[in-house]
N, C-alpha and C positions, 0 to 999 in steps of 0.2 A: 321622930320621923325616920323613915328608912333612908339608907344611902341611895342617892340617885341611881336609877337603873336596877336596883335590887329586886323590884317587883315586876320587872319586864317579863312578859310572857311571849314565847316564840311558838307560832303555830304555822301549819302549812295548809292554807284553805283551798288550794287548787294546785294542779300540776304546775311545776315551774315557779311557784309563788311561795315566798316566805313572808309572814306577817309578824311585825314586832309591836305588841300591844302593851300599853301600860295605863294604869289608872282605873277609874270606876271601882274603887275599893272603899266601901262604906267607912266614913269617919277618918280616913287617912289623907294626909297631905304630904307632898313629896319635897317641898322646898321650905315653906315658912308658914306659920299661923297667920301672919299678916297678909293683906291682899297683895297678890302678885300675878303676873300673866301666866306663869308656869302651872300653878295650882288651879287658879280660877278659870283660866281660858282653855286648859287642856287636861290636866291630870284628873280633876274632878269629873269631867265629862267623859273621859277615856279618849286616848289618842293612839292611832295605829299608823305606822308607816310600813312600806313594803319593799321587797326586792323581787324582781323577775330574774330568774336564773335559767340559763340554757347553755349547756356545754361548759366552756371555760369562761363565760361572760356573765355579767350581772348588771342590772339597772336598779339603782336604789331610788325610790320615789319618796323624797323628803328625808331629812337627816335627823328627825326626831327632836325632843324637847331639851336635850342637854348633850354635851360631849360624851358623858358616860354612856348614854343610850347609843350614840353614834359609834362608840368604840365596840359596843356589844354587837352592833350590826356588822362592822368590819371583821370582827373576829369570827362571827358565824360564817361569813362568806369566805374568809381566808381558810377556815377549816375545811371548806369545800373546794379549795384550790383556786379561789378567785381573789387575789390580793389587791386588785385595783379596779373596782367597779366604776361604771358611769353613774352619775347622779343627775336626776331631774327634779327640779323644784316645782311644786304645785302652785305656789304663789309666795308673796313676800312676808307673810305673817310670821311672828317669832317662833311659834311652836312648830314650824316647818323648816326653819333654817338654823336652829340653835346648835346643831351638830356639824355645821359645814366645815369648821376648822379641822375636824378629824379627816375630812375628805379633800384637804387642800392640795394634795398631790394627784387628784383625779380630775377628769373632765366633769364640770358642773354645767348643766344645760338649763336654761330658763327662758321664758318669754322676755322680749325686749323691755316690756313694761315692768317686769319683775326686777330686772337689773337696775333700771332707772329708779324705781321706788326704793329699793334697798339702799342705794346711794343717798337718796334724799333723806331717808329715815336713819341713816347710819348713826348720827350723834345720839338719837333717842334710843336706838337699839343697843348700842354699846354701853350706855349708862343706865339702862333700865334695871328692873328688879324681877329676876336676876339679870345681870348684864350678859350680853352675847359679845364677847370681846376676845380675840379679834373677830369681826364679822367678815366672813369670806364670801365674796360674791361669785356669780357665774363666770365661767371662762368661755362660754359659747351661748349665743342667743339666737332666737328664731322669731318669726312673725307668722301668724296664720296657722300653719301646720308644718310638721316635720316628721318624716318617716325614718326610723333608725332600726337597725338589726341588733338583737340580743341573741347571740348564738344563732339558732335556727328560727327564732321567732321575730316576726315583724311587729313593731310597736309604733303606733301613730301618736305623736304629741299634737294635741288640738287645743287651740286657744278657746277659752270659754269665759265670758264675762258674767260670772255668777259668784255671789258672795264677795268677790274682789275682782276688779276690772282686769287683773293680770293673770287670771287662772289658767293653768295647764292641766288638762285631763289626759290620761293615757288610755288608748283603745288598742286591745289586742284582737284584731278582726277574726283571726282563725279560731279564737276561743270564745268569741262574743262576750268578752270580758272588759269591763270598764273600771279603771281606777279613778275615783271621783274627787280626790282631795277634799276640800271643804265645800265644794259645789253642792254636795248632798250630805245631810246628816240625819241620823235617827235619834229622836223623832222629828225635830224641826231644824231649820237652818238658823244660823247665827247671823243677824243682820249687821254687817260691818259698814255698808254703804247705803243708808236709807234712801238717799236721793236717786239711786240707780235701780230701784226695785223693778220698775217696768222693763228695763233693759235685761236684768237678770231673768225675769219671767220669760221674755222672748227667747233668751238663750236656752232656758230649760225646755221650752216647747220644741226647739230645734233638736236638742239632745234626745227628746222622747222618740224621735224618728231614727235614731242610730240603731244599728243591728246589735243590740245588747241584750244578753240573757242574764248575766250576773254582774253585780256591782260591789266593789270594795271601797268603802269610804274611809276617810281618815278619822272620823268620829262616829262611832256606832256601837252596837251591842257586841261585846266580845264573843259571845256564844254564836251569834248569827255569822259573824266574820269567820270564826273557826270552822263553821259548817259550809263555807263556800261563798258567803256574802248574801246580798239582797237581790231580789228580782226587780224588774222594771217598775214595779209599783212604787218604789222609793222615789222615782222621778215624779210620778203622778202625785204622790203625797206632798212633795215639796212645791209643786205647782199649785195645789189646792191651798196650801198655807200662804204662799205669796199672794195669791188672788184675794184671800181674806184681808191680808195686811193692806193691800192697795184699796180695799173697800172702806178702810177706816175713815178716810176723809169725808165720805158721804154717809157712812153708817158708824158714827163714833160709839154707839152703844155696844158694838162688837167687843170693845175693850173691856167691858164689864163681864164678859163670859169667860169661864175658866178654859185653860188650855185643853183640858179633856174634852170639852164640847167642840172646840175648834177642830180637833183632829179625830173626833169620835169615829167617823165613817172609815177613815184610813186605818185606825187601830183595829176596827172590826174586820177589815180585809186582811190583816196580818202584814200589811206593807211596812208598818213602823211599830215601835214598841214604847210604851210609857216608861219614862225614867225621871224621877222627881226633880233632880237638879235642873232639868230643862224648864221647869216652871219659872225659875229666875231668869233664864235666857229669854223666855217668852215675854215676861214683864219688861225686860230691857228693850226687846224688840218693839213692843208697843210704845214705850216711852220715846224711842228714837223716831218712830214713824209719826206719832202724834205731835212731837215737837216740830218736825219738819212741816207738817200740815198747818200748824198754827203760825208759822213764821211768815 
């Protein structure tokens, strides 16, 4: 297995944006051949975090899957004359906060629910496989929305109850650019909270009305991200997938159909792209939703 961070790819998908992508490398695991959150929840699917850079300031959106990755982010920014960026956490999941300790001397902003959940989950997170220890939490919280400045750019932090109830999305209005965290994935969303799918769907429909032309998710195709990200069709594709998941209670035969059939029309539109490891994600999504329906 490679040293953590040695396969990190750094690209610049848009003006003022640096992307730090790792994973989606066939046959390769980054941490262990045994099941673990870093490989199975992130590296295998591909994970990307971002920095918005303007003048002498930068905003880091998630601190990646290990301290080694976080150190590479800090070095990249320090080499550009930005030794102490601001950090925003998209949500509390481990593959988004694993590098927080490298930014312990920086302001770390998150939704109030993210701060609360990280504290609740601290024992599990700090003793997991791999452990995130010490877990560094946010130094500043917000609710609803928050506007901050990064150099000359205005960045809106917006709470979005999608994938996880504590999600924070970043909207750069003057660029019509959305940083989507895990609210949107290519090709399908990972269901973490099956009992909240209807709420997630309502939030997605709200986001569909935002003034967005390009989307940069944390899990997606590295080539698409490098070319500037996704169009608004990624939102529609995610809506379509959640709508089908919610139909499982009344149409259980949907579970017998392959993922390729579930997402056929959206693949044809070019909004999303097939990636075989998401077949397992889809099966797990089905299991969670069906288990909830039968309880």
